[in-house]
N, C-alpha and C positions, 0 to 999 in steps of 0.2 A: 440532520446527518443520515438518519435511518432511511429516509426516502431516497437519498442519493445512493446509499449502499444497495438498496433493493434495485434501483434503476441500473446501477453498474453491473451487479451480478446477474440481473435479469437479461442483460445484453450479451453475456457470455454465451458461447455456443450451447445449444440446448442438449446438454448431457449431464447426468448427475455424477457427483464424485463417487468413484468406486474405491472401496477400501483397497489399499495396496497400489493405488494409481501413482504414476510417476510425474516428473516435471512437465510432461506433455499434456497433462490435465490442466485446463485453465484455472481451476480452483486451487490446485497445488501451486501453479506458477504464481498466482496472485498472493497466496500465503507466503511463498518463499521470498517474493519481493518485499513484502511487509516485514519479514524477518531481517532482510538486509538493512532496512531502514531502522528497525529497532536496535540492531547491533552496531550501527555505524559509529556511535560515540563510545563503544566499548562497555556501555552500561545497559543492561536489559532491565528496565524498571517494571515493577508490578503494574503500574498504571498503563504503561505502553502495552504490556502483554495482555492486560485486561481489555484494552481498547481493540487490539487485534482480534481477540476471541469474540468480543461483542460484535465487531464488524462481520466476522465470518458466520457467527450464529444468526444474526439478523438477516443477512443476505441469503443464506441457505436454509434457514429454518431448522438449524441443527442444534442439538443439545447432547449432553452425555458422551457416549462412546463415539457417535458419529462426528461430533465436533472435535473430539480428541484425535480422531483419525485424520481429519483435514489438517489440523494444527501439526500433528506429528509428521505427516507427509511433507508439509511445507518446511518444517525444521530440517528434516532429513535431506530434502532437495537443496536447501540453503547450505547445509554443511558440506555437501558433495560438489557444489557448484564451483566452477573455475571463473565464471563471469556472469553478468546479468543477461546476456543476449539470449540464452536458451529460454529464459522465462519471458522476457519482453517480446520475443518473436511469437510465442504462443498467444500472448494478448494481442499483438498486432494482427494476427490472422483472424481473431474473433471479435474485435471491437471496432466500433466506428469512432469518429473523432470526439464526439460528445462523451462517450463512455470512457475513452482514454483520459480526458480531462477530469471526469468524475473519479477515476482511479487515482490520479495525482492528488486530487482534493482529499481523498480517503487517506493517502499517505501523509498529508499534512496533518490530518486529524490525529493520526497515530504519533507523529513527531511531537505535537503539542500536548499529548495526553499527560505528560509529566510536568507541564507548565513552563517548559523552556525549549529553546531551539539551540542545538549545538551546531557548530559550523560543519562538522562531518555529516550530520543528518541532512543539513541543507544540501551539501554536495551530493549525497546519495540520491535524494529526491531529484535533484537537477539531472543526474546521470540517467535515472530511470525515465524521467520526462522526455529527455532528448531521444532515448531509444524507442519510446512509443510515439514520438512525433508531436509532443505537446510543446508549443513555442515557449521561449524564455518569458515573453510578455505574459502569456497566460499562466505559466507556472508561478511567476512572481505575484500576479493578481490573486491567484488561488491561495498562495501562502498568506498574503495580507488579509484576505477575507477570513481565513480560518483564525489567524492570530487575533484579529479584531473581535471576532465572535467569542473568543476565549478571554478577551480583555487583557491580553498580554502586551508587554512593551515591545517596541521595534528593536530588532537585533542591530548591532553596529553596521553590519554590511547590508542590511535590508534597504536602506536609502540609497546605497551605491548601485544597486542592481536594477532599479526601475523606477 
């Protein structure tokens, strides 16, 4: 997973996160979308939050106050957002097709961090994947790959989608 994270975040436009940056910063946009996924089922578990922090820390080489800044900016952008488009459009401008698929894979890693898939989390990843141009087939393939890597059972609707 860490190699995929580095690959994904390395493909973002070459600019560092600035403390106080807003939703137009690709790092903040990615963090905000991760927050949408974490909150989709109404439960923000410690495992999901830890996976999000791990993903951001590894990708950016952040720790301490710098990591807290990116997480806080992502949380603030998420709270203030009226939709996903503002964040997905930032990623669309800066990522190629492979990097978009890697981002969706990272979202699945966050979803499965607590050992289960909730239907609302599945729906949130579907919406984000659609907005960044990742096909249904690829989204389902990525979900299955992550689920199998974690040794988790198939969700009831998993077999119905692909």
